[in-house]
C-alpha positions as CSV (number, residue, x, y, z in Angstrom):
1,X,9.5,-10.2,-36.2
2,X,9.1,-8.4,-33.0
3,X,11.3,-5.4,-32.2
4,X,12.9,-5.4,-28.7
5,X,11.3,-3.0,-26.2
6,X,14.4,-1.0,-25.8
7,X,14.5,-0.4,-29.7
8,X,10.8,0.8,-29.8
9,X,11.2,2.9,-26.8
10,X,14.0,4.9,-28.6
11,X,11.9,5.1,-31.8
12,X,9.0,6.4,-30.0
13,X,11.2,9.1,-28.3
14,X,11.7,7.7,-25.0
15,X,14.6,9.1,-23.0
16,X,16.8,7.2,-20.4
17,X,16.7,3.5,-19.9
18,X,13.7,1.6,-21.2
19,X,11.3,-0.1,-18.8
20,X,11.3,-3.8,-19.4
21,X,9.1,-6.7,-18.5
22,X,9.0,-10.4,-18.4
23,X,6.9,-10.3,-21.6
24,X,4.0,-8.2,-23.2
25,X,1.0,-8.9,-25.3
26,X,2.4,-9.5,-28.7
27,X,1.5,-7.2,-31.7
28,X,0.1,-4.3,-29.4
29,X,2.5,-1.3,-28.9
30,X,0.0,0.1,-26.3
31,X,0.7,-3.0,-24.1
32,X,4.5,-2.5,-23.9
33,X,6.2,-1.9,-20.4
34,X,6.4,1.9,-20.8
35,X,2.6,2.2,-21.4
36,X,2.3,1.4,-17.6
37,X,3.9,4.9,-16.9
38,X,2.4,7.2,-19.6
39,X,-0.5,8.3,-17.4
40,X,-3.0,7.3,-20.2
41,X,-5.7,4.9,-19.0
42,X,-6.1,3.8,-22.6
43,X,-2.8,2.2,-22.6
44,X,-1.2,-0.2,-20.0
45,X,1.3,-2.9,-19.7
46,X,-0.3,-6.2,-20.5
47,X,1.6,-9.5,-20.2
48,X,1.0,-12.2,-22.6
49,X,-1.8,-14.9,-22.3
50,X,-1.7,-17.8,-19.9
51,X,-0.7,-18.1,-16.1
52,X,0.2,-14.5,-14.7
53,X,2.1,-15.7,-11.7
54,X,5.8,-14.5,-11.8
55,X,5.1,-11.8,-14.7
56,X,7.1,-8.5,-13.9
57,X,7.8,-5.2,-15.0
58,X,11.1,-3.3,-14.1
59,X,11.4,0.6,-14.2
60,X,14.9,1.9,-14.1
61,X,15.0,5.2,-12.3
62,X,18.6,6.1,-13.1
63,X,19.2,7.6,-9.5
64,X,18.1,7.1,-6.0
65,X,14.3,8.0,-5.4
66,X,12.1,8.1,-2.4
67,X,8.4,7.0,-2.7
68,X,5.8,7.5,-0.1
69,X,3.1,6.0,-2.3
70,X,2.6,3.9,-5.6
71,X,-0.6,4.5,-7.3
72,X,-1.5,1.5,-9.4
73,X,-4.7,1.5,-11.7
74,X,-6.0,-2.0,-12.2
75,X,-8.4,-3.0,-14.8
76,X,-11.2,-5.1,-13.7
77,X,-13.2,-5.6,-16.8
78,X,-14.6,-9.0,-16.0
79,X,-12.7,-10.6,-18.8
80,X,-9.3,-10.7,-17.3
81,X,-7.6,-11.8,-14.1
82,X,-6.9,-9.1,-11.5
83,X,-3.8,-9.0,-9.4
84,X,-4.3,-9.9,-5.8
85,X,-0.7,-8.9,-4.8
86,X,2.3,-7.3,-6.1
87,X,5.9,-7.6,-5.0
88,X,8.1,-4.4,-5.0
89,X,11.8,-4.8,-5.1
90,X,14.2,-1.8,-4.7
91,X,17.5,-1.3,-3.1
92,X,18.1,-4.9,-2.4
93,X,14.8,-5.1,-0.4
94,X,11.6,-7.0,-1.3
95,X,8.2,-6.4,0.0
96,X,5.0,-8.2,-1.1
97,X,1.9,-6.1,-0.8
98,X,-1.7,-7.7,-0.8
99,X,-4.0,-5.6,-3.0
100,X,-7.5,-4.6,-1.8
101,X,-10.4,-6.0,-3.8
């Protein structure tokens, strides 16, 4: 049985609301949603296998924040698909951003 992300987040010492995602690569703790935020290039959020369209990650910030940039690190290892766009949704607004190759 797979423990919910929120429960594992608490066991690992996470504070505040847990990041959540549409899904994660099963059986790999280093692929859960919070791995996208830890600054460690050896860990990352990885959704499950199959079609990747519509997969998402949500990061609750707990208060209003302003960002002037979002630094994403994408893994292009030649074995996995690479995102061509992301949609950012905040404050009731939604913006689709095309990623550079």
